[in-house]
N, C-alpha and C positions, 0 to 999 in steps of 0.2 A: 417219539411216537405220538405225543400230545399234539405237536405241530402238524404232523401228518393227518391225524384224525380231524382236527379243527379245519384243515385246508380242503376237505372234501366238500363239494358244492352242496350236497343234500344234507350234510351235517350243519353246514352254515345256514341253510335255508330254515332248518328247525329252530336254531337259536334266534334267527330273525323273527320267525313266527312268535316265539315266546316274548321277545323284546317288544314287538308291536302290540301284543295283547296286554302286556304290563303297562304300556303307555295309554293305549286307547280303550282298554277294558272290553274289547270285543274281538271275535274271530270271524274270519271269512269262511262260511260254512262250505263253500264250493271248492276250496283249496285245502282244507284241513286234512281230509282223508288222504289225499295224494302226498302231501308233505310229510305226514306222520309215516305213511307206508314206505316212502323212499328213505326216510331217516332210519327206520327199523331195519330195512334190508341192508343198507350200507353199513350200519353198526354191526349187525350180526356177521357180515362178511369180513369186516375189519377185525373183529374179535377172533374169528376162526383162524386168521393169519398171525396176528400180533398179541392176542390176549387182551385183558382189560385192566391190568394192575395199575397203570398210570392214568387211566381215563375214566375210571369207574365213577368218580364224583361228578364228571360232566354227564355220563350216561344217566346216573340217578337223578340229576337235575332235570333232564329232559323227560325221563319216565315219570317223575312226580308231576310235572306239568301236564303230561298227557292224561294221567290218572285223575287229576283234579279237574281238568277242563275239557277233555276231548272225548271221553268215553261215549257220550251220546251223539258224537259227530263222525265216528269212524265205523266202518263195516266189520262184520265178523271175521273176515280174513285178517284184517289189520289187528283186531283184538287178539287173535291167536298168535300173531307175530309178536305183539307186546307181551303176551303171557310167556312165550318162549324166551324172550330177552330177559325178563324178570327171573326166570329159573336159571338161565345161564350165568347171570352176575350174582347169584345167591342172594337175592332180595326177596326171599319167600314171604315175609310178612305182607308185602304188597299184593299178593295173590288174593287175599281176603277182600281187597278193595275192588278187584276187577271181575271176579267170578260171577257176581250177581248180574253183570252186563253181558255175559257170554255163555256159550256152550262149548266147553273144551273137548276136542277130539284127540285122544291120545291112546297109545297102546298100554297093555297091562303093566309093563315095567315102569313106564312114567307115571301111571296111576299110582302104583305102590310107592314110588319115590316121593311123590307129592303128599300122599295121605299118611305116610309114616311120620310126616312133620306136622300133622294136623292135631290140634287140640281145640275142640269146640269149633268155632269159626276162625281160628287163628292158625297161622303157619309159621314155622321157625327156621332160622338159618343154621348152618353147621355149628357155628360157635355157640349159639343159644342151646342147641341140643347137647353139646358137650358140657355146657354149664349146668343144665338140667341134671344130667347123669351124675355129675360130681357133687351137687347138692344133695341128691337123692341118696348117695352112698353114706353120707355122714362120717366119712373117714377122715376128712380134712377140714381146715378153715378155708373158706372160699373168699377170694378178693376179686370183685367184679368191677372193673373200671370201664365206663363206656359213655359215649355222648348222651346228653339229655335227649329224650324221645326214643331211645333205643329199646325201651321196654324192660328195663331192669326190674322195676317193681312188679310189673305184670308177671314176668317170667318166674321170679322168686316166689311170689305168692302162689302161683299155679303149682309150683313144685311142692311147696309146703302142704297145699290141699290134697295133692296126689299121695303124699306120704301118709297123711291122715286117713285117706280113703283106703289105703292098703294096710292100715294099722301098724305102720312102721314107727310112727310117733303119735303122741297124744297132745303134748303141750308145746306150743311155739311161742317165743317172745320176739316181738318186733319193737326195736328201740329207735325212736325218731326224735329230731330236735324241737319240733313245734307241735302245738295242738292242731294246727291246720293239716299237718301230715297225718295225724291220727284220723282225722276225718276222711282224708284221701285214701288211706289204707282200708278203712272200714268200707268204703264204697267199692274199692277194687275187690275185696273178699266177697262182698255181696254179689257183685257182677259175675265173678268166676265160679262161685260155689252153688251148685244146684243138685248135689248128689248126696251130701252128708250133713248131719246136724253138727253145728259148730257154735260154741259160745264165744262171741267176740267181746272181750273185756277191756274197758278203758280206765276204770277206777281201780286203784291199788288197794282200796279198803274193802276187799271181799275175801271170803274163804271159799275158793272154787272147789268143785269136785275134780280132782286131778286125774280121775279115771275116765272122765269124758274128754271130748275133743275141745281144747281151749286155745284160742289165739289171743295173747295179751299184747295190746298195742299201747306202749308206755313211752313217755319221755324218760330220760335218765333219772330224773328226780322221783318219778312215780315208780320206776323199777326198784330204786333203793327202798322206798316205802313198802312195796310189795314183798321184797325179800325179808325186811324186818317184821312185817305184819303177818305174812302168810307163808313164809319159807319157800318163796317162789323158786329160788335157785336149786332146791332139792328135786324139782320135778320137771323143769324145762328140758326138752329134748334137743331144741335147736334155737339159736339166737340169730336174728337178722338185724344188722345195724345199718340204717340208712343215713346218707350224707356223712359217710365215715371220714371224709376229708377234714372234718372239724377236729379230729383227734390231734392234728398237727399244731393246733393253737393251745399249747400246754398251759399257758398262764391264764387262760380263760377258765372261770369258775366252773362252768358247765362241762367243759372238756374233762376236768379233773374228777367230776362226779360220774361222767361216762366211764373213765378209766377204772374208778372204784367199782362201779356196777359190773363191769366186764371181768373184774378180778374174781367175782364169785362164779364165773363160768369157764374156768381154765380147762376143764375136761369136757366141755360141751362144744359141739360143732358150731361154728359161727360163720355167717355170711356178711361180708362187708360190701356195701354198695357205695360207689362214688362216681362222680362225673369223670371225664377223660383226663386221668391223672397218671403220669408215668411213674412206674416203680413204687406203687402205693404200699406194697407190703414191705419191701426192703427199706424204703425211706421213712415210713411212718409206723406202721403196725408192729413190725418186728422190734422196734425200739421202744415201744410203749406198752404192749400187751403181752402178758405171760400166758402161754397156752401149751397144753400137752399135745396138740394136734400139729401135724405138718400142714403146709399150705399149698393151695392150688390157685394160681392167678390167671384171670382172663383180662387182658388189656386191649381194648378196642380203641379206634380213633375214627375220625370223620370219614375215612375211606370205607369203613364198615357200616356206615349209616344207611338207612333206607328212606330217610326224609331229607329235605334240603330247604334252603331259604334264599330268597332274593335279598340282596344287601344294596342299600342306597345311602348316599350322603346328600343331605340338603344343606347347602351352604348359604347362610343368611348374613355373612359378614361383610358383604359389599353393599354400600348404600344404594337403595332403589333397585336391588337385584335379588332374585332367588334363583340359585343354580342347582339343578337336580342332576346328580351323577349316579351312574350304575357302578357299584363296588362289589358285585357278586363274586367275581373271581379276581379281584384286585388284591395284591399283597401289601400295597401302600398307596399313598395319595397320588403318587406319580402314574399309577395304572388306572386311574379313574376314567370312565367314558361318559362324556356329557350327554344327557338325555334331552334336557330342555331348559330354557331360561325364561324366567317370568320377570315382569316389571312390578314394582310395588311402590307405594307412596311413602314407605318407611325410609327415613333419611340415614339413620345411623343406629348402631346397636350399643346401648348404654348398659354397663354391668349391672346397675341397680335394678334394671327393668328387663333383663335378658329373657327371663322365662315368659313374661307377658308378651314381649316382642315375638318370640318364637311361636307361642300359641296362636297369635294373630296371623303369623305367616302360614302355619299349618292349616288353620281353619279357612283362610282365604283360598287356599289351593287344595283343600282336602279331597275333592272329587277327582283331581288330577292324579293324586298319588295312589288312591285305593278305591275300591267300590264302597260307597259311603255306608252301606248296610252291613259291611263286615265288621266284626268285633275288633277293637283296638285297645291295646294297653299303652299307656303313656308313662314312662318310667322317669322319675325324678328322685334324686338322692335325699332331698330335704323333705322332712315331715310337713313343716310350715308351708313350703312352696307347693307341695302336692295339693293342699287345700286351696291355696290361692289360684293354682292353675285349674282346678276343678270348678271354682267359681267363675273364672274367666270363660271357660267353655260353656258353662251353664247360661251365662249372659248372652252368648251367641246363638243358642239353640231355642227351639219352640217346643212346647209340650207335645208328648207323643200323641198321635191320633189313635193308634191301636191300644186295646185294653191290656193292662198288665197281666202276666201269667199268675197262676195261683201261688207259685213260689215267690214272685215279687210282691204280691199282695200280702203274703205272710211276713215278709221282711218289713213292709210299710207298717203293718199292724204292730209288729214287735217294736219298731222305733216309736211310734205313736204312744204305745202303752207303756213301754219300759224305759225309753230314753226321754223323749219329750216331743209333744205335738208341734213344737216350734223349731225343732232340729232341722237345720238348713238341708241336711242330706235328703229329707223328704221331698223338697223342691227339686233337688238334683235328679233323683230317681225318675221323677215324672218326665224328665227330658232325656232319660236314657244315659245319664252320667253319674258316676260315683267315684269315691276315693277310697283307698285301702292303706291305712297306716296304723301305727301302734296306739293312736288315740281312740280307736273304735273298740267296742266290746267284742268278745269272742264270737257271739252268735251272729252279729252283723257281718264280721269278716268272713265267717264260715259260709253264710248264705251268699255273699258276693262271689266267693270262690266257686261255690256250687253253680251259680247262675252263669258265671263266665266259662265254666268247664262243661256246660251242657249246650243243648240246641236252643235254649231260651235266648232270644235276641232282643228282649225288651231293653235291657242295659247293654249297650254296645260300646261304651267308652269307660275305661277304668283308669284312673290316675293312681299310680301306686309307688310305694317306696320299697326298700329291701325287705319288707315284711312278707313279700310274696316271692322271693327269689329262690327259696330252698325247697325244691321238690314238688311244689303244688302243681297239679295237673290242670292247666287251663287250655282253652281252645280258641284263644284270640288269634286270628290270623296275622294281625299287624301289631308290631311293637315299635313305638317311637321313643328314642332315647334322648332325653333333654338333661344334660348334665354339664355344668360349667366349671365344676371344681375338679380337683385331682382325685384319683383313685385313693380311697381311704379304707382303713380297717385291716383285718387279717384276711389273707387269701382273696384280695379284691379281684384279681384277674379271673379266678375260678368262679366267684359269685356272679361276676358280670357275664361270663360265658354261659353260666347256668341259666341266667335270666334270658339271654338272647336265644337259647335253645328251646324256649317255650312257644315259639311261634308255630312251628311245624309239629303237628301231633298226628300220629298215624290214625288215631280213632276219629279224627275230624278232617284234617287236611294234610296232605303230604308235603306241601310247599307253603312256607310262610313268607312274610315281608318284613324286613328289618330296616328301620330308618334312623340313621344318626343325624341329629340336628346339629350342624357345625356352628357353634356360637362364638368361637374364638379364632383369631387368625393364626394362633399358635397350634402346632401339631401336638395336641394334648395326649396324655396317656390313655384316656378313654377312646379317643379316635384310633390310636394305635392298636388298642386291644379289639376294637371293633373289626378291624381287618383280620386279626388273629384268632377270632373267637372259635374257629374250627380246629385250631392247633391243640395238640395234647399239651397239658400243663405239667410243670415240675412243682414238687412240694417238699418241704423239709420241716421237721418239728421246730418250734420256737426254741431259741437258745436261751437258757436260763442262767443268770449270773447271781453271785452273792448279793450284789446291790438290789436285785429284783426281790429277794425274799425279805429285805429290810423295809420295803414299802408297805404301808398300811393297806394299800389296795390288794396286796397279794396274800391276804390272810388265809385264803383257801389253799394256796400252794404250801404254806407252812403247815397247815393241818394235814395235807397230803403227805408231807415228809415225816410228820410226827405219828402217823397212823401205823401202829405195830401189827394190825390185821391185814395190811396191804403188802403184798409181794409184787414189786414192780421194777422193771429194768431201768426206767429213766430215773426213778427215785434212787435206787441203789447206786447208779453211776454218778448221779449228782453228789450224793453224800461222800462217796469214795474220792471223787475228783477234788472236792473241796475240803478233804481232810477232817471230816466229821467222825467223831468216836462216840460210841454208845457207852455211857457210864451211869449206872443205876437207872434212874428214870430220865436222865438228861441225854440229848444228842448235841454235842458241842464241838466246834473247831477252835475254841479259845476266844473267839470273837462274838459268835452268835450261839445262843443257847436255845434249843428246842426241847419240848417236853414230850417224851413217849407217852402215847395214850391209845387206848382201844377206842375204835369208832366204827359206827355203821355207815358213815358218810353223810348222814343227815345233819350233822353239826359242823361240817367243814367250813361253813361261812363264819363261824364264831371262833375268835382266838382263844387260846388255852386260859389266859388270865380271866377272861370274861366268863368262860365256862366254870372255872373254880369259884369265882365270885357269885355267879348265879346259882350254882349248886348250894353254896352256903346260905344265900338269901332264901332259896326254896325250902331247905331243911329247917329253917327257923320259923316257918309258917305253922300256925296252929291248925288242927284238923278242921275247926270251924271255917277258918279262912280258905283252906283248900277246897272244902265242899262248896263254899260260896263262889269261888272262882270257877270251879268245874261246872257249876249250874247257872252261870251268869248270863249266858246267851239269851237275848230277847228282852233282857231288863237293861235299860240304858244306863242307869246310875251304877249298877253293879259291874256292867261291862266297862264303863269308864274307869272305875276303881281298878279292875283287872288290867286294863290296857296301861294305866299309869304305873302299876307294879312292874309289868313287863318292860316298860320303857326304862325304868330305873334298874331293873334286874340285868338287862342286857345292854344298858348304856347306849340306847339308840342314838342319842344326839351326838355322841362322839365316836361310836364304833362303826356306825353305818358309813358307806362311801358317800361322796359328795352328791351323787345323783339323786339319792333318796333321803339324805339326812334331813333336809328341810320339811319334807313331807311327813316324816315320822315324828316331828315336833307337835303336830296338831292332834293331841289326844282326843279332843271333843269330836273332831271330824271323823277320825278313825272309829270311834265309839258309835257315832251316828251311822256310819256306813255299815258296820258289822250288825248293829241292832236291826236296822231296816232290812238288810239281806236275810237275816235269820227269820224275821217276821214275814218274809216273802214280799216285801215292798220293793218297788222298782227304783231305778236310777232317777226316773222322773219324780218320784216322791221325794228323793234326797235333794234334787235340785230345787224343787218348790219349797221344801223345808228351809233351805239355805236362803232362798229369796225372801220368804216371810220373815226369817230372823233378821235379815238385812233391813227390811222395811221397818220392823219394830224398833230396831236399834236407831234408825234414822228418825223415827217419830219421837222416841225418847230424847235423842239429841236435840231436836227442834224444841221440844218442851222445855228442856233445860235452858236453852238459849233464850227462850221467851221469858222464862222465869228470871233469868239473870238480868235481862233488859228491863 
């Protein structure tokens, strides 16, 4: 059926129109209306005979292009045809994009059919409505797996708000993996709620009025604090877990804390959101989470999507050549369609300078690939390389002529006041470029996310690492992928596809552009996954062995096994499979001995022996010492004494993992940072303080040398 559809002349003409626009960045106004009109006519006729099940992705691709680029160039008759096609293929969310441009004429039945799907200015598909009703009932655990940009967050928050409006629930908990997502959810709640008073809480150190409407947006760590501090688990009516695919990574410390947190909500209805993953409930959730609820799964794939992307390969592996390929519907490198070939003065690609070479290539031909004023994300796996690439782009740009927006000005002022007035990011921002990685403070990252996710176009290029891959809602139409290494980490295919799905966002543009920069003559895993980014993914929990729990890096998993307050399927199966027997306070298989202990999850990072030693040291403190430590904040010397005690008490130098061990050795620096922050002083003050100390040390050293001489 696909071959028949694509063989129709007027269908082919529509695809040629899109291809020419994407190359030349312009439309012929005299032919657009007719081309779109004939495309819509033939498509509706084809659907009436054959249906659309095998061609929906091609139809969505064309419809998205028309919505983004042609609404001002087609007449009302053609707009009504477009409207009818959107309804026919159950792409109702697109209706909100076209209604402002048209006056729909329809009978009363069709009017009801459309408006029963309406909430505010949004319209919903059959599957979205089905999901809404099942969340609303609270009788089941809901597992919602769908492509990025499908509107999982939006729909779930809207349902929770409606339940509060109808007084069905009072308290909802949203668990997210990052602070960036906390900010994203807060914005979504503010955008959707205009009818009831709701307290949106991000700090776990509060005692809320549980008789009011409260939405708690916490990470798993904050959730455990709130349970311990304010008995949160006794009052929450529904729990939403975003990026739930992370549950599969069992040996990850934060996954274990999430499992522990969910253990408190066995009898509470839960909603799990994840990207397009197959059998999420059977393969992951049912194996890890104990629940008294039955489950309801909604599993969507790219055929259910209402947005689409253009995919391109830019091959820079041939000396003196840049070859631009269309990979939108390609399954592999053999199905690429050459768009254009450029000459370059670059002779060869050297591994040590691959990123620099690639950025030169992109910037030399930037206007050919995209409209230069469109926002772009440049994704690089390496934190260090992300800053180098941002510097490279900065050196190629000129300062912006337009004035920065109030939001950008606020970011500039924050950096000058709290980071440093010589921080290179300030110069970057003046040219519309920034980077986003784990080196930045939370406020700067949050503001960059907000700016990129809004209509503010002052910063139009963002170089980012995987700090931005999980769930953050951005509106950059273009994503350039520059990666020369192999896929790394847990669930790399899912994380990669999650990133690529961020180009097309219904709230901004229905069609994005993805560019894979081919920097290796080998057919790398990243390139393979670029073609398969729309495919539904498979996932299974990490397999845990006896050797795993012997490793020092897995102290959190040992705490997980020792926790007598935790009833968990994975834990029970592991202990049973490996012949562990509970004897008195020991859990042993004859080779490995674990200590049964009660835990609220907040001490999972600390091994049992350290806990016992620390409790002994704490109990030996005098009341004067305890009071001194409790009131030390703000006083440098007292803080340093307290930090030194903690370092010895918890054996930081030897018990911490290698990534942070060296940083934990510098008691003076830790004490300085804590004291300055408590006093309300900025990172800038800390940096200047360190610079002055270095200067004084150098002066003293020089005086000593002079004296010796």
